[in-house]
DOLUMVEX-357503 format. One line per 5 residues: their letters; for each residue x, y, z of N, C-alpha, C, O. Coordinates in nm, 4 decimals, padded with zeros to 6 digits. Example, Ala and Ser with C-alpha at 12.3 -4.5 7.8 and 13.67 -1.06 7.14 Angstrom:
! DOLUMVEX-357503
as> 01.3190:-00.5690:00.7800:01.2300:-00.4500:00.7800:01.3200:-00.3300:00.7800:01.4236:-00.3319:00.8465 ~ 01.2850:-00.2250:00.7080:01.3670:-00.1060:00.7140:01.2900:00.0030:00.7870:01.3409:00.1138:00.8039
//
This chain:
! DOLUMVEX-357503
evpad> 00.0830:-00.1119:-00.0028:00.0010:-00.0018:-00.0042:00.0915:00.1270:-00.0038:00.1975:00.1323:00.0586 ~ 00.0410:00.2296:-00.0784:00.1278:00.3546:-00.0845:00.0868:00.4424:00.0322:-00.0304:00.4700:00.0582 ~ 00.1874:00.4820:00.0971:00.1634:00.5877:00.2117:00.0821:00.7035:00.1650:00.0989:00.7452:00.0504 ~ -00.0061:00.7594:00.2463:-00.0928:00.8687:00.2080:-00.0270:00.9851:00.1559:-00.0722:01.0437:00.0575 ~ 00.0812:01.0239:00.2181:00.1585:01.1468:00.1791:00.2145:01.1326:00.0323:00.2178:01.2277:-00.0458
ladra> 00.2576:01.0077:00.0021:00.3132:00.9784:-00.1395:00.1976:00.9917:-00.2363:00.2083:01.0521:-00.3431 ~ 00.0883:00.9338:-00.1955:-00.0357:00.9337:-00.2898:-00.0876:01.0738:-00.3092:-00.1307:01.1097:-00.4189 ~ -00.0842:01.1545:-00.2033:-00.1299:01.2955:-00.2046:-00.0210:01.3756:-00.2928:-00.0591:01.4628:-00.3709 ~ 00.0985:01.3476:-00.2800:00.1955:01.4152:-00.3497:00.1813:01.3852:-00.5012:00.1882:01.4747:-00.5854 ~ 00.1607:01.2527:-00.5321:00.1355:01.2145:-00.6750:00.0258:01.2860:-00.7318:00.0345:01.3414:-00.8413
slete> -00.0924:01.2869:-00.6508:-00.2121:01.3517:-00.6914:-00.1892:01.5006:-00.7298:-00.2327:01.5491:-00.8342 ~ -00.1197:01.5671:-00.6400:-00.1045:01.7061:-00.6549:-00.0143:01.7287:-00.7787:-00.0369:01.8225:-00.8551 ~ 00.0856:01.6444:-00.7978:00.1752:01.6547:-00.9148:00.0960:01.6338:-01.0429:00.1159:01.7082:-01.1389 ~ 00.0075:01.5360:-01.0480:-00.0736:01.5118:-01.1580:-00.1703:01.6287:-01.1913:-00.1897:01.6625:-01.3080 ~ -00.2290:01.6881:-01.0887:-00.3087:01.8064:-01.1086:-00.2290:01.9290:-01.1507:-00.2734:02.0086:-01.2335
rnfll> -00.1156:01.9421:-01.0946:-00.0253:02.0578:-01.1347:00.0118:02.0466:-01.2907:00.0064:02.1440:-01.3659 ~ 00.0474:01.9261:-01.3287:00.0816:01.9075:-01.4767:-00.0391:01.9273:-01.5588:-00.0270:01.9841:-01.6673 ~ -00.1573:01.8853:-01.5173:-00.2765:01.9145:-01.5915:-00.3040:02.0560:-01.6140:-00.3360:02.0994:-01.7247 ~ -00.2910:02.1320:-01.5037:-00.3090:02.2765:-01.5055:-00.2127:02.3468:-01.5905:-00.2471:02.4445:-01.6570 ~ -00.0851:02.2975:-01.5909:00.0218:02.3590:-01.6808:-00.0087:02.3313:-01.8268:00.0098:02.4179:-01.9123
rirdr> -00.0531:02.2162:-01.8540:-00.0942:02.1866:-01.9947:-00.2125:02.2778:-02.0421:-00.2136:02.3257:-02.1555 ~ -00.3099:02.2994:-01.9526:-00.4305:02.3851:-01.9882:-00.3710:02.5274:-02.0092:-00.4047:02.5909:-02.1091 ~ -00.2896:02.5763:-01.9250:-00.2375:02.7206:-01.9401:-00.1558:02.7298:-02.0717:-00.1593:02.8319:-02.1403 ~ -00.0830:02.6223:-02.1051:00.0024:02.6207:-02.2243:-00.0916:02.6299:-02.3458:-00.0671:02.7053:-02.4400 ~ -00.1969:02.5530:-02.3405:-00.2978:02.5566:-02.4528:-00.3616:02.6983:-02.4680:-00.3764:02.7521:-02.5778
erkli> -00.3999:02.7570:-02.3436:-00.4618:02.8829:-02.3456:-00.3578:02.9894:-02.4102:-00.3948:03.0701:-02.4955 ~ -00.2342:02.9831:-02.3658:-00.1371:03.0764:-02.4195:-00.1188:03.0629:-02.5649:-00.1061:03.1625:-02.6362 ~ -00.1170:02.9355:-02.6141:-00.1070:02.9137:-02.7589:-00.2320:02.9647:-02.8348:-00.2194:03.0190:-02.9446 ~ -00.3482:02.9479:-02.7782:-00.4686:02.9972:-02.8392:-00.4768:03.1545:-02.8382:-00.5253:03.2158:-02.9333 ~ -00.4315:03.2112:-02.7358:-00.4189:03.3651:-02.7376:-00.3347:03.4155:-02.8434:-00.3689:03.5125:-02.9111
akide> -00.2209:03.3509:-02.8613:-00.1234:03.3914:-02.9660:-00.1893:03.3684:-03.1037:-00.1697:03.4516:-03.1923 ~ -00.2632:03.2643:-03.1257:-00.3294:03.2456:-03.2543:-00.4439:03.3460:-03.2777:-00.4677:03.3904:-03.3900 ~ -00.5137:03.3800:-03.1684:-00.6138:03.4921:-03.1817:-00.5493:03.6234:-03.2127:-00.6012:03.6977:-03.2961 ~ -00.4395:03.6562:-03.1506:-00.3684:03.7772:-03.1804:-00.3161:03.7771:-03.3257:-00.3190:03.8800:-03.3932 ~ -00.2704:03.6648:-03.3710:-00.2327:03.6540:-03.5053:-00.3451:03.6737:-03.6060:-00.3258:03.7374:-03.7095
alkki> -00.4564:03.6221:-03.5773:-00.5794:03.6310:-03.6601:-00.6222:03.7788:-03.6660:-00.6621:03.8281:-03.7714 ~ -00.6128:03.8536:-03.5430:-00.6507:03.9961:-03.5459:-00.5583:04.0770:-03.6294:-00.6018:04.1714:-03.6953 ~ -00.4281:04.0432:-03.6295:-00.3265:04.1145:-03.7162:-00.3665:04.0963:-03.8565:-00.3664:04.1909:-03.9352 ~ -00.4034:03.9677:-03.8922:-00.4351:03.9366:-04.0335:-00.5692:04.0157:-04.0668:-00.5814:04.0630:-04.1798 ~ -00.6601:04.0303:-03.9820:-00.7711:04.1141:-04.0122:-00.7366:04.2605:-04.0477:-00.7774:04.3180:-04.1486
engty> -00.6567:04.3139:-03.9532:-00.6050:04.4520:-03.9743:-00.5351:04.4732:-04.1109:-00.5551:04.5748:-04.1774 ~ -00.4481:04.3684:-04.1523:-00.3769:04.3909:-04.2723:-00.4366:04.3269:-04.4016:-00.3773:04.3275:-04.5095 ~ -00.5555:04.2735:-04.3813:-00.6394:04.2374:-04.4972:-00.6025:04.0863:-04.5477:-00.6473:04.0467:-04.6554 ~ -00.5208:04.0047:-04.4679:-00.4929:03.8816:-04.5038:-00.5589:03.7623:-04.4342:-00.5247:03.6455:-04.4526 ~ -00.6612:03.8047:-04.3489:-00.7415:03.7023:-04.2818:-00.8232:03.6216:-04.3776:-00.8853:03.6722:-04.4711
gicel> -00.8202:03.4844:-04.3483:-00.8961:03.3982:-04.4377:-00.8192:03.3549:-04.5642:-00.8743:03.2887:-04.6522 ~ -00.6928:03.3934:-04.5707:-00.6102:03.3453:-04.6824:-00.5127:03.2289:-04.6291:-00.4454:03.2433:-04.5270 ~ -00.5114:03.1232:-04.7003:-00.4284:03.0153:-04.6639:-00.2748:03.0452:-04.6775:-00.2244:03.0807:-04.7840 ~ -00.2041:03.0278:-04.5602:-00.0626:03.0586:-04.5587:00.0223:02.9690:-04.6537:00.1351:03.0053:-04.6869 ~ -00.0287:02.8585:-04.6951:00.0473:02.7734:-04.7763:00.0145:02.7842:-04.9267:00.1075:02.7910:-05.0070
cgrei> -00.1024:02.7859:-04.9645:-00.1433:02.7923:-05.1056:-00.1869:02.9306:-05.1542:-00.1870:02.9577:-05.2743 ~ -00.2244:03.0187:-05.0588:-00.2683:03.1544:-05.0963:-00.4191:03.1640:-05.1356:-00.4676:03.2724:-05.1681 ~ -00.4911:03.0512:-05.1324:-00.6324:03.0567:-05.1619:-00.7213:03.0872:-05.0448:-00.6784:03.0722:-04.9304 ~ -00.8364:03.1271:-05.0669:-00.9264:03.1636:-04.9529:-00.9573:03.0402:-04.8676:-00.9813:02.9320:-04.9212 ~ -00.9566:03.0543:-04.7527:-01.0008:02.9491:-04.6542:-01.1469:02.9467:-04.6508:-01.2086:03.0519:-04.6342
eeerl> -01.2108:02.8282:-04.6660:-01.3534:02.8090:-04.6709:-01.4233:02.8756:-04.5527:-01.3747:02.8624:-04.4403 ~ -01.5240:02.9396:-04.5700:-01.6025:03.0111:-04.4719:-01.6517:02.9206:-04.3625:-01.6531:02.9613:-04.2464 ~ -01.6924:02.7992:-04.3943:-01.7317:02.6978:-04.2952:-01.6172:02.6668:-04.2070:-01.6348:02.6571:-04.0855 ~ -01.4965:02.6502:-04.2631:-01.3815:02.6226:-04.1720:-01.3526:02.7432:-04.0897:-01.3131:02.7241:-03.9747 ~ -01.3661:02.8566:-04.1305:-01.3333:02.9755:-04.0393:-01.4432:02.9916:-03.9355:-01.4188:03.0433:-03.8266
karpv> -01.5675:02.9462:-03.9695:-01.6688:02.9500:-03.8646:-01.6387:02.8416:-03.7570:-01.6606:02.8612:-03.6374 ~ -01.5917:02.7360:-03.8027:-01.5559:02.6278:-03.7067:-01.4286:02.6527:-03.6261:-01.4138:02.6160:-03.5095 ~ -01.3396:02.7171:-03.6975:-01.2028:02.7468:-03.6345:-01.1543:02.8788:-03.6837:-01.0776:02.8842:-03.7798 ~ -01.1963:02.9866:-03.6209:-01.1621:03.1227:-03.6661:-01.0159:03.1575:-03.6716:-00.9788:03.2525:-03.7405 ~ -00.9307:03.0844:-03.6015:-00.7895:03.1118:-03.6044:-00.7163:03.0210:-03.7052:-00.5940:03.0087:-03.6985
asyci> -00.7906:02.9566:-03.7999:-00.7270:02.8709:-03.8963:-00.6360:02.9530:-03.9902:-00.6729:03.0617:-04.0347 ~ -00.5180:02.8993:-04.0187:-00.4229:02.9594:-04.1001:-00.4059:02.8929:-04.2383:-00.3414:02.9459:-04.3288 ~ -00.4707:02.7681:-04.2493:-00.4608:02.6999:-04.3684:-00.6010:02.6510:-04.4135:-00.6902:02.6289:-04.3316 ~ -00.6166:02.6351:-04.5473:-00.7369:02.5709:-04.5940:-00.7353:02.4222:-04.5604:-00.6327:02.3623:-04.5282 ~ -00.8507:02.3691:-04.5695:-00.8601:02.2252:-04.5274:-00.7611:02.1353:-04.5977:-00.6968:02.0506:-04.5358
eckrk> -00.7497:02.1548:-04.7275:-00.6603:02.0703:-04.8180:-00.5184:02.0848:-04.7593:-00.4552:01.9822:-04.7339 ~ -00.4691:02.1965:-04.7380:-00.3284:02.2246:-04.6993:-00.3068:02.1748:-04.5582:-00.1995:02.1233:-04.5267 ~ -00.4078:02.1893:-04.4712:-00.3978:02.1436:-04.3385:-00.3942:01.9947:-04.3361:-00.3220:01.9396:-04.2529 ~ -00.4674:01.9222:-04.4221:-00.4624:01.7809:-04.4282:-00.3295:01.7344:-04.4739:-00.2776:01.6361:-04.4212 ~ -00.2714:01.8008:-04.5702:-00.1380:01.7677:-04.6295:-00.0308:01.7806:-04.5127:00.0516:01.6917:-04.4913
leame> -00.0378:01.8928:-04.4421:00.0566:01.9217:-04.3385:00.0457:01.8089:-04.2268:00.1467:01.7609:-04.1753 ~ -00.0792:01.7709:-04.1935:-00.0999:01.6649:-04.0927:-00.0440:01.5401:-04.1401:00.0176:01.4703:-04.0595 ~ -00.0581:01.5002:-04.2688:-00.0100:01.3820:-04.3189:00.1499:01.3741:-04.3221:00.2135:01.2706:-04.3021 ~ 00.2037:01.4972:-04.3497:00.3522:01.5009:-04.3423:00.4054:01.4888:-04.2021:00.5106:01.4292:-04.1792 ~ 00.3290:01.5482:-04.1035:00.3730:01.5330:-03.9635:00.3551:01.3925:-03.9186:00.4345:01.3440:-03.8381
klqrr> 00.2630:01.3298:-03.9622:00.2359:01.1879:-03.9221:00.3576:01.0998:-03.9797:00.4079:01.0118:-03.9099 ~ 00.3992:01.1250:-04.1001:00.5029:01.0583:-04.1616:00.6422:01.0761:-04.0821:00.7218:00.9852:-04.0585 ~ 00.6553:01.2083:-04.0467:00.7791:01.2378:-03.9716:00.7851:01.1814:-03.8372:00.8958:01.1603:-03.7875 ~ 00.6724:01.1531:-03.7692:00.6779:01.0857:-03.6388:00.7127:00.9388:-03.6478:00.7489:00.8782:-03.5470 ~ 00.7036:00.8848:-03.7560:00.7329:00.7327:-03.7665:00.8809:00.7066:-03.7465:00.9245:00.5915:-03.7512
//
């Protein structure tokens, strides 16, 4: 049996790591929102950073911070998947 203080410490560490991951995700999302606002200001919002075509309206509704059209995003994800192997 694990002593209570070790179990408590493990539980606190798990919770701390979870909160850090949430904060990191929030920080990344804020950066993406800031980037999207800059694109709105300079007139490039909704333009795919890879191919230069317009990002589909439905995609922007679902993910307003999208930087790539769905085709380019799928290609990037496929390349990332291959690199992880």
